[in-house]
C-alpha positions as CSV (number, residue, x, y, z in Angstrom):
1,M,-4.5,-97.0,-257.8
2,G,-5.7,-95.8,-254.4
3,T,-4.4,-96.5,-250.9
4,T,-2.7,-99.9,-250.5
5,I,-3.4,-102.0,-247.4
6,S,-1.6,-105.0,-245.8
7,I,-2.7,-108.5,-246.4
8,G,-3.6,-108.9,-242.8
9,E,-5.8,-105.8,-242.8
10,A,-7.4,-106.9,-246.1
11,R,-8.1,-110.4,-244.7
12,Q,-9.8,-108.9,-241.6
13,Q,-12.0,-106.6,-243.7
14,L,-12.8,-109.4,-246.1
15,H,-14.3,-111.6,-243.4
16,E,-16.3,-108.6,-242.0
17,T,-17.7,-108.0,-245.5
18,L,-18.7,-111.6,-246.1
19,R,-20.5,-111.8,-242.8
20,T,-23.0,-109.0,-243.9
21,D,-26.4,-109.6,-245.5
22,R,-25.5,-107.6,-248.6
23,P,-26.1,-109.1,-252.1
24,F,-23.5,-111.3,-253.6
25,D,-22.4,-108.8,-256.3
26,E,-21.7,-106.1,-253.7
27,K,-19.7,-108.6,-251.5
28,A,-17.7,-109.8,-254.4
29,R,-16.9,-106.3,-255.7
30,T,-15.7,-105.3,-252.2
31,A,-13.7,-108.5,-251.9
32,L,-12.0,-107.8,-255.3
33,E,-11.3,-104.2,-254.2
34,L,-9.6,-105.5,-251.0
35,G,-7.6,-107.9,-253.1
36,R,-6.6,-105.2,-255.6
37,R,-5.4,-102.8,-252.9
38,S,-3.5,-105.5,-250.9
39,L,-1.8,-106.9,-254.0
40,G,-0.9,-103.6,-255.6
41,A,-3.0,-104.3,-258.8
42,D,-4.9,-102.0,-261.1
43,G,-8.1,-104.0,-260.8
44,G,-9.7,-107.2,-259.8
45,L,-12.2,-109.4,-261.8
46,L,-14.5,-112.3,-261.4
47,V,-14.5,-113.9,-264.8
48,R,-17.0,-116.4,-266.1
49,I,-15.7,-119.0,-268.5
50,D,-18.0,-121.3,-270.4
51,R,-15.8,-123.8,-272.3
52,E,-18.7,-125.5,-273.9
53,N,-20.0,-122.4,-275.6
54,N,-16.5,-120.9,-275.9
55,H,-17.5,-117.8,-273.9
56,W,-15.3,-115.5,-271.7
57,E,-16.9,-112.7,-269.7
58,P,-15.9,-110.5,-266.7
59,V,-19.1,-110.5,-264.6
60,I,-17.9,-108.5,-261.7
61,T,-15.0,-105.9,-261.6
62,T,-13.6,-103.4,-259.3
63,D,-14.7,-99.8,-259.8
64,I,-11.2,-98.4,-260.2
65,A,-9.8,-98.8,-263.7
66,A,-13.1,-100.4,-264.9
67,E,-12.4,-98.9,-268.3
68,S,-9.4,-101.1,-268.6
69,F,-11.7,-104.1,-268.7
70,S,-13.7,-102.9,-271.7
71,F,-12.4,-105.3,-274.3
72,S,-13.0,-104.9,-278.0
73,H,-14.3,-108.5,-278.4
74,D,-14.9,-111.7,-276.6
75,P,-11.8,-113.9,-277.0
76,D,-11.5,-117.6,-277.2
77,P,-11.1,-118.6,-273.5
78,G,-8.0,-120.6,-274.5
79,E,-6.3,-117.4,-275.6
80,T,-6.5,-115.7,-272.2
81,Y,-4.6,-115.9,-269.0
82,C,-7.8,-117.0,-267.4
83,G,-8.0,-120.0,-269.8
84,E,-4.5,-120.9,-268.7
85,T,-5.6,-120.7,-265.1
86,I,-8.6,-123.0,-265.6
87,D,-6.6,-125.5,-267.8
88,H,-4.0,-126.0,-265.1
89,N,-6.5,-125.8,-262.2
90,T,-3.9,-123.9,-260.1
91,P,-3.0,-120.3,-259.5
92,F,-1.4,-118.7,-262.6
93,V,1.0,-115.9,-261.8
94,L,2.9,-113.4,-264.0
95,H,4.7,-110.3,-262.7
96,D,6.3,-109.2,-266.1
97,S,4.6,-111.2,-268.8
98,A,6.4,-109.5,-271.8
99,N,9.8,-110.6,-270.3
100,Q,8.4,-114.0,-269.2
101,G,7.8,-115.3,-272.7
102,W,4.3,-113.9,-273.3
103,A,4.9,-110.9,-275.5
104,D,3.7,-112.6,-278.7
105,D,1.0,-114.8,-277.0
106,P,-2.6,-114.1,-277.9
107,A,-3.4,-113.7,-274.2
108,F,-1.0,-110.7,-273.9
109,E,-2.1,-109.3,-277.2
110,F,-5.7,-109.4,-276.1
111,C,-5.4,-107.5,-272.8
112,E,-1.8,-106.2,-272.7
113,F,-1.7,-106.9,-268.9
114,H,1.9,-107.3,-267.8
115,T,0.8,-108.4,-264.3
116,Y,-1.6,-111.2,-263.6
117,L,-2.5,-113.3,-260.6
118,G,-5.5,-115.6,-261.3
119,V,-7.1,-118.4,-259.2
120,P,-9.6,-121.0,-260.6
121,L,-13.1,-120.7,-259.1
122,I,-15.0,-124.0,-258.7
123,L,-18.7,-124.2,-258.4
124,N,-20.4,-127.6,-257.6
125,E,-17.1,-129.4,-258.5
126,D,-17.1,-127.8,-262.0
127,A,-14.8,-125.0,-263.2
128,Y,-16.9,-121.8,-263.1
129,G,-14.2,-119.2,-264.0
130,T,-11.5,-117.3,-262.3
131,V,-10.8,-114.6,-259.7
132,C,-7.9,-112.5,-261.0
133,F,-5.9,-109.4,-260.2
134,V,-4.2,-107.5,-263.1
135,A,-2.1,-104.4,-263.9
136,K,-1.0,-102.8,-267.0
137,E,2.6,-102.3,-265.8
138,P,5.0,-105.0,-264.7
139,R,5.9,-105.5,-261.0
140,S,9.5,-105.1,-259.9
141,E,9.3,-108.3,-257.9
142,P,7.3,-111.6,-258.4
143,F,4.2,-112.2,-256.2
144,G,5.2,-113.8,-252.9
145,N,3.7,-116.9,-251.3
146,A,1.7,-114.8,-248.9
147,E,0.1,-112.8,-251.7
148,T,-0.7,-115.9,-253.7
149,W,-2.2,-117.6,-250.6
150,F,-4.3,-114.6,-249.9
151,A,-5.7,-114.6,-253.5
152,E,-6.5,-118.3,-253.1
153,H,-8.2,-117.7,-249.7
154,L,-10.3,-114.8,-251.2
155,T,-11.4,-117.1,-254.1
156,R,-12.4,-119.9,-251.8
157,L,-14.6,-117.5,-249.8
158,L,-16.2,-116.2,-252.9
159,E,-16.9,-119.8,-254.0
160,R,-18.9,-120.3,-250.8
161,E,-20.8,-117.1,-251.3
162,L,-21.5,-117.9,-255.0
163,E,-22.7,-121.4,-254.1
164,R,-25.0,-120.0,-251.4
165,K,-26.4,-117.5,-253.9
166,H,-27.2,-120.3,-256.4
167,V,-28.8,-122.5,-253.6
168,E,-30.9,-119.6,-252.5
169,A,-32.1,-118.9,-256.0
170,E,-32.9,-122.6,-256.6
171,L,-34.9,-122.7,-253.3
172,T,-36.8,-119.6,-254.3
173,N,-37.7,-121.0,-257.7
174,Q,-38.8,-124.3,-256.2
175,T,-40.8,-122.6,-253.5
176,N,-42.5,-120.4,-256.0
177,L,-43.2,-123.3,-258.3
178,A,-44.6,-125.4,-255.4
179,T,-46.8,-122.4,-254.4
180,V,-48.2,-122.0,-257.9
181,L,-48.9,-125.7,-258.4
182,N,-50.5,-126.0,-255.0
183,R,-52.8,-123.1,-255.7
184,V,-53.8,-124.7,-259.0
185,L,-54.4,-128.0,-257.2
186,R,-56.3,-126.4,-254.4
187,H,-58.5,-124.0,-256.3
188,N,-59.0,-125.6,-259.8
189,L,-58.7,-129.3,-259.1
190,R,-60.6,-129.4,-255.8
191,N,-63.5,-127.2,-257.2
192,D,-63.8,-129.3,-260.4
193,I,-63.7,-132.6,-258.5
194,S,-66.4,-131.4,-256.1
195,V,-68.6,-130.6,-259.1
196,I,-67.8,-134.1,-260.6
197,R,-68.7,-135.7,-257.3
198,G,-72.0,-134.0,-257.1
199,Y,-73.0,-135.1,-260.6
200,T,-71.7,-138.6,-259.9
201,E,-74.0,-138.9,-256.9
202,L,-77.0,-137.9,-259.1
203,M,-76.1,-140.5,-261.7
204,A,-75.4,-143.1,-259.0
205,E,-79.0,-142.7,-257.8
206,Q,-80.2,-143.8,-261.3
207,L,-77.9,-146.8,-261.6
208,D,-78.7,-150.3,-260.4
209,D,-75.0,-151.2,-259.9
210,E,-74.3,-149.7,-256.5
211,P,-70.7,-151.2,-256.0
212,V,-69.6,-149.4,-259.2
213,A,-71.0,-146.1,-257.9
214,E,-69.3,-146.6,-254.6
215,T,-65.9,-147.3,-256.2
216,V,-66.1,-144.1,-258.3
217,L,-67.1,-142.0,-255.4
218,A,-64.3,-143.5,-253.3
219,H,-61.7,-142.6,-255.9
220,I,-63.1,-139.1,-256.1
221,D,-62.9,-138.7,-252.3
222,D,-59.3,-139.9,-252.4
223,L,-58.5,-137.1,-254.9
224,I,-60.2,-134.5,-252.7
225,K,-58.1,-135.8,-249.7
226,L,-55.0,-135.6,-251.9
227,S,-55.7,-131.9,-252.7
228,Q,-56.3,-131.2,-249.0
229,K,-52.9,-132.7,-248.1
230,A,-51.3,-130.6,-250.9
231,R,-52.8,-127.5,-249.3
232,E,-51.4,-128.5,-246.0
233,L,-48.0,-128.8,-247.5
234,E,-48.3,-125.3,-248.8
235,E,-49.3,-124.1,-245.4
236,L,-46.4,-125.9,-243.9
237,I,-43.9,-124.0,-246.0
238,S,-45.2,-120.7,-244.6
239,A,-46.0,-121.9,-241.1
240,S,-44.6,-120.1,-238.0
241,S,-41.5,-121.5,-236.5
242,E,-42.5,-120.7,-233.0
243,R,-42.8,-123.7,-230.8
244,Q,-45.3,-124.3,-227.9
245,Y,-44.6,-126.7,-225.0
246,T,-47.1,-129.5,-225.3
247,E,-47.9,-132.6,-223.3
248,I,-47.1,-135.3,-225.9
249,T,-48.8,-138.3,-224.3
250,S,-52.1,-136.5,-224.2
251,L,-51.7,-135.3,-227.8
252,V,-51.1,-138.9,-229.0
253,E,-53.9,-140.3,-226.9
254,N,-56.4,-137.8,-228.5
255,I,-55.2,-138.7,-232.0
256,V,-55.5,-142.4,-231.2
257,G,-59.1,-141.9,-229.9
258,T,-60.1,-140.2,-233.2
259,I,-58.5,-142.8,-235.4
260,S,-60.0,-145.7,-233.3
261,D,-63.5,-144.3,-233.8
262,E,-62.9,-144.1,-237.6
263,Y,-61.4,-147.6,-237.7
264,P,-63.3,-149.7,-235.1
265,S,-61.7,-153.0,-236.1
266,S,-58.3,-151.7,-235.2
267,S,-56.5,-152.2,-231.9
268,I,-54.2,-149.2,-231.0
269,S,-52.4,-149.0,-227.7
270,V,-50.2,-146.2,-226.3
271,E,-47.3,-147.0,-223.9
272,Y,-45.5,-144.4,-221.8
273,D,-44.3,-144.0,-218.2
274,G,-45.6,-140.5,-217.4
275,E,-46.2,-137.0,-218.8
276,I,-43.7,-135.8,-221.4
277,R,-43.5,-132.2,-222.3
278,I,-41.6,-130.7,-225.2
279,G,-41.8,-127.7,-227.5
280,V,-43.4,-128.5,-230.9
281,L,-44.9,-126.7,-233.8
282,R,-48.6,-126.4,-234.1
283,N,-48.8,-128.9,-236.9
284,F,-46.9,-131.7,-235.1
285,D,-50.1,-133.6,-234.3
286,R,-50.8,-133.8,-238.1
287,A,-47.6,-135.8,-238.6
288,I,-48.5,-138.2,-235.8
289,E,-52.0,-138.6,-237.2
290,E,-50.8,-139.3,-240.7
291,L,-48.3,-142.0,-239.5
292,V,-50.8,-143.7,-237.2
293,E,-53.5,-143.7,-239.7
294,N,-51.1,-145.0,-242.4
295,A,-50.2,-147.9,-240.0
296,V,-53.8,-148.8,-239.4
297,K,-54.8,-148.6,-243.1
298,H,-52.0,-150.9,-244.3
299,S,-52.1,-153.6,-241.6
300,G,-54.9,-155.9,-242.7
301,D,-58.5,-156.2,-241.6
302,S,-57.8,-156.2,-237.9
303,P,-54.7,-154.1,-237.5
304,R,-52.7,-153.9,-234.3
305,V,-50.7,-150.8,-233.7
306,T,-48.5,-150.0,-230.7
307,I,-47.2,-146.5,-230.0
308,S,-44.5,-146.1,-227.4
309,I,-43.3,-142.6,-226.2
310,E,-40.2,-142.0,-224.1
311,T,-37.7,-139.3,-223.4
312,V,-34.2,-139.6,-224.7
313,A,-31.1,-137.4,-224.6
314,N,-32.2,-133.9,-225.7
315,G,-35.6,-134.9,-226.9
316,V,-38.5,-137.3,-227.3
317,E,-38.7,-140.5,-229.3
318,I,-42.1,-141.9,-230.6
319,R,-42.2,-145.4,-232.1
320,I,-45.3,-146.5,-234.1
321,S,-45.2,-150.2,-234.7
322,D,-47.7,-152.2,-236.8
323,D,-48.2,-155.9,-237.8
324,G,-48.6,-155.1,-241.5
325,P,-46.6,-156.3,-244.6
326,G,-44.1,-153.4,-244.4
327,L,-43.7,-150.0,-246.0
328,P,-44.0,-149.9,-249.8
329,D,-40.7,-149.2,-251.6
330,H,-41.8,-145.9,-253.2
331,E,-42.8,-144.6,-249.7
332,A,-39.7,-145.9,-248.0
333,K,-37.7,-143.9,-250.6
334,V,-39.1,-140.7,-249.2
335,L,-37.4,-141.4,-245.9
336,A,-34.2,-142.8,-247.5
337,D,-33.6,-140.0,-250.0
338,G,-35.6,-137.1,-248.8
339,K,-36.9,-136.7,-252.3
340,E,-40.4,-136.8,-253.7
341,T,-41.3,-140.1,-255.4
342,P,-43.8,-140.7,-258.2
343,L,-47.3,-140.8,-256.6
344,A,-48.8,-143.2,-259.2
345,H,-51.8,-144.0,-257.1
346,G,-52.1,-141.0,-254.9
347,T,-50.0,-142.6,-252.1
348,G,-46.9,-141.2,-250.5
349,L,-48.0,-137.6,-250.1
350,G,-49.2,-138.2,-246.6
351,L,-45.8,-139.6,-245.6
352,W,-44.1,-136.7,-247.4
353,L,-46.3,-134.4,-245.3
354,A,-45.2,-136.1,-242.1
355,Y,-41.6,-136.1,-243.2
356,W,-41.5,-132.4,-243.7
357,I,-43.2,-131.6,-240.4
358,I,-40.7,-133.7,-238.5
359,M,-37.8,-132.2,-240.5
360,N,-39.1,-128.8,-239.6
361,H,-38.6,-129.8,-236.0
362,D,-34.9,-130.7,-236.9
363,G,-35.9,-134.2,-236.1
364,S,-35.7,-137.5,-237.9
365,L,-38.1,-140.1,-239.3
366,D,-36.8,-143.6,-239.8
367,S,-38.5,-146.9,-240.8
368,T,-37.6,-150.5,-239.7
369,V,-39.2,-153.4,-241.5
370,T,-39.1,-156.9,-240.0
371,N,-41.1,-160.1,-240.4
372,D,-43.4,-158.8,-237.6
373,G,-44.3,-155.5,-239.3
374,T,-43.0,-152.0,-239.6
375,T,-41.8,-149.5,-237.0
376,M,-41.7,-145.8,-237.7
377,T,-39.5,-143.9,-235.3
378,I,-39.8,-140.2,-234.8
379,S,-37.1,-138.3,-233.0
380,V,-37.6,-134.7,-232.0
381,P,-34.9,-132.7,-230.2
382,E,-35.6,-130.5,-227.3
383,K,-33.3,-127.8,-228.6
384,P,-33.4,-127.6,-232.4
385,T,-30.7,-125.8,-234.4
386,V,-31.5,-122.5,-236.1
387,G,-32.7,-122.8,-239.7
388,A,-33.6,-126.5,-239.5
389,Q,-36.1,-126.2,-242.4
390,Q,-33.4,-125.4,-244.9
391,Q,-30.8,-128.0,-243.8
392,L,-32.6,-131.3,-244.4
393,T,-31.2,-134.0,-246.6
394,E,-28.3,-132.3,-248.6
395,L,-26.8,-130.9,-245.4
396,T,-26.9,-134.3,-243.8
397,R,-25.3,-135.9,-246.8
398,S,-22.6,-133.2,-246.9
399,R,-21.9,-133.8,-243.2
400,D,-21.7,-137.6,-243.7
401,K,-19.3,-137.2,-246.6
402,Y,-17.1,-134.8,-244.6
403,K,-17.1,-137.2,-241.6
404,A,-16.2,-140.1,-243.8
405,A,-13.3,-138.3,-245.5
406,F,-12.2,-136.9,-242.2
407,Q,-12.1,-140.3,-240.5
408,E,-10.7,-142.3,-243.3
409,A,-8.0,-139.9,-244.6
410,N,-4.4,-141.2,-244.5
411,E,-3.2,-137.6,-243.8
412,A,-3.4,-136.1,-240.3
413,I,-6.2,-133.6,-240.2
414,V,-6.4,-131.2,-237.2
415,I,-8.7,-128.2,-236.5
416,V,-7.4,-125.7,-233.9
417,D,-8.8,-122.6,-232.3
418,D,-7.4,-119.1,-232.3
419,N,-5.1,-120.1,-229.4
420,G,-3.7,-123.0,-231.3
421,R,-5.4,-125.6,-229.2
422,I,-6.8,-128.8,-230.9
423,M,-10.6,-128.8,-231.3
424,D,-10.8,-131.9,-233.5
425,A,-8.5,-134.5,-235.1
426,N,-8.9,-137.6,-237.2
427,P,-7.4,-141.1,-236.4
428,A,-4.3,-140.5,-238.5
429,T,-3.4,-137.6,-236.2
430,S,-3.5,-139.9,-233.2
431,T,-1.0,-142.1,-235.0
432,V,1.4,-139.2,-235.8
433,F,1.1,-137.6,-232.3
434,G,1.0,-140.8,-230.4
435,L,-2.1,-140.0,-228.4
436,D,-5.7,-141.1,-228.7
437,H,-8.4,-138.7,-229.8
438,Q,-9.7,-137.9,-226.4
439,K,-6.3,-137.0,-225.0
440,L,-5.5,-134.8,-228.0
441,M,-8.5,-132.5,-227.4
442,G,-7.6,-129.1,-225.9
443,R,-3.8,-129.6,-226.2
444,P,-1.7,-126.9,-227.9
445,I,-0.5,-128.2,-231.3
446,A,2.8,-126.5,-230.5
447,E,3.3,-129.1,-227.8
448,F,4.0,-131.8,-230.4
449,L,6.6,-129.7,-232.4
450,S,10.3,-129.5,-231.9
451,D,11.8,-126.5,-230.1
452,D,13.8,-125.8,-233.3
453,F,10.6,-125.1,-235.2
454,E,9.6,-121.4,-235.1
455,F,5.9,-122.1,-234.3
456,K,5.1,-118.5,-233.3
457,T,6.5,-117.1,-236.5
458,E,4.6,-119.7,-238.6
459,W,1.4,-119.1,-236.7
460,R,1.6,-115.3,-237.1
461,E,2.2,-115.7,-240.8
462,L,-0.8,-118.1,-241.1
463,L,-3.2,-115.7,-239.5
464,E,-1.9,-112.8,-241.6
465,T,-1.9,-114.5,-245.0
466,G,-4.6,-117.1,-244.6
467,G,-2.4,-120.0,-245.6
468,E,0.9,-121.7,-244.9
469,R,3.0,-124.7,-246.2
470,D,6.1,-126.1,-244.5
471,I,7.8,-129.1,-243.0
472,A,7.8,-129.6,-239.3
473,P,9.5,-132.1,-236.9
474,V,7.0,-133.8,-234.7
475,L,7.9,-135.2,-231.3
476,G,5.4,-138.0,-230.7
477,I,4.3,-138.7,-227.1
478,D,4.8,-142.4,-228.0
479,G,8.6,-141.7,-228.3
480,V,8.7,-141.8,-232.1
481,D,10.0,-138.7,-233.9
482,R,8.5,-137.9,-237.3
483,V,8.8,-135.3,-240.0
484,L,5.4,-133.8,-241.1
485,E,4.8,-132.0,-244.4
486,Y,1.8,-129.8,-243.7
487,S,-0.5,-127.2,-245.3
488,A,-2.6,-124.9,-243.1
489,T,-5.6,-122.7,-243.9
490,A,-6.8,-120.1,-241.6
491,D,-10.5,-119.4,-240.8
492,I,-12.1,-122.3,-242.6
493,I,-14.8,-121.1,-240.2
494,P,-14.1,-117.8,-238.4
495,G,-11.9,-118.8,-235.4
496,Q,-11.1,-122.3,-236.6
497,H,-8.0,-123.2,-238.6
498,L,-7.2,-126.3,-240.5
499,F,-3.9,-128.3,-240.6
500,V,-3.4,-131.2,-243.0
501,G,-0.2,-133.1,-242.6
502,R,1.6,-136.0,-244.4
503,D,4.2,-138.2,-242.7
504,V,7.4,-137.7,-244.9
505,T,9.8,-139.2,-242.4
506,E,11.1,-141.8,-244.7
507,Q,11.4,-139.5,-247.7
508,E,13.4,-137.0,-245.6
509,K,15.7,-139.7,-244.3
510,R,16.4,-140.8,-247.9
511,R,17.0,-137.2,-248.9
512,Q,19.4,-136.7,-246.1
513,D,21.2,-140.0,-246.8
514,S,21.6,-139.0,-250.5
515,R,23.4,-135.8,-249.4
516,S,25.8,-137.5,-247.1
């Protein structure tokens, strides 16, 4: 079975492995091997279970004892230990299955594993399969809490890696599809339309109905512009992420001068207090041009547009205000959802282009519609975060969901650092500990626990096993003593540890009263 290692050592090596850039299959196999060695198992498996198609399949296994996982047939998932794990949505543990009532069960007859520790693996909120550790022989003792917790911790980390793999594959497919479609649009459509335009001009010279010819040519020109914007989107995907410091007010003034020449009936003014310099990508001017031109084109015969530029905390804000009827619903949806909308009449792609350019700056683009017109607000930070191009809408939504759950939860939720000091806490924590959020920050969580509570022992076990559950007496600063039932998870992010506690003071009091 190879050399065994402690759970603490396995956990440390696990985190080191998952921080590498190796493919998912390699990471998962190494993780399963660490689990196998620390749990004293013959092997580890990542099993895919498809209930809809009644399919069970080990997709990744450890190298040692791999022959033990060569089964004669694919079983019904309901006749396996993994099926039990999925059905109950909780760790399923056996240390001597034949003597625990499973000797005649199809699950034992199928694999003849006397030892099994399985944890359900969830992907995108759906049951994907299990991570399990097995042995042909029974164990002398049941799995302990620390071992079960480590198997759960390992599974949660593999869930994140698997989800990242799926997202990366989806992004790759979407990018490849977008590239192919853009090439078709750029080469085939643009060339064909140019030919059509040439023949249309020849026919227009022979027609007496000049307005009809102008209308046809205008629509053809719109299609050519659309293909040009599609090409710009393709270039945007592969554009360099290197920023150059630019004087923004001059950039905007130059854009306004060009658009004013093209639309002489428009009135465009630019307001700012002085020079404003910030690092931007080389295509930033294209986003400004698109938004200003869009404001001019949709604001009547004599449009009035005002552009204000000012510095804000960690960045620049540019507001483009017009006196038009407001942003069409299908274009506003681009900003609200971050998703492409049907371009029924060739509109929207310009706004989509501006949106992506600004998102690539890790910025934001918001619209405000009033009776006086529409204001588009661009915010660009001075110091963008790394990888901004791939964060965008879904990351923002995930963050908002997390923040809402964190703030509204009835349970106390605390995040502490490696020294046990509070890094963040929700409002329920302030109620339990008797201090507001600001005063909680930086304080040791042990400060709020009774001296009778063995915090150092519990803390050491948490870091070694990855998880802990217990009941702790809390001494609130407000003078109210409480009993907290808590669960803790180590390294939700390396170096950050999560505590979730529920006030069970009344339940404990009733339990004590019933004993007396």
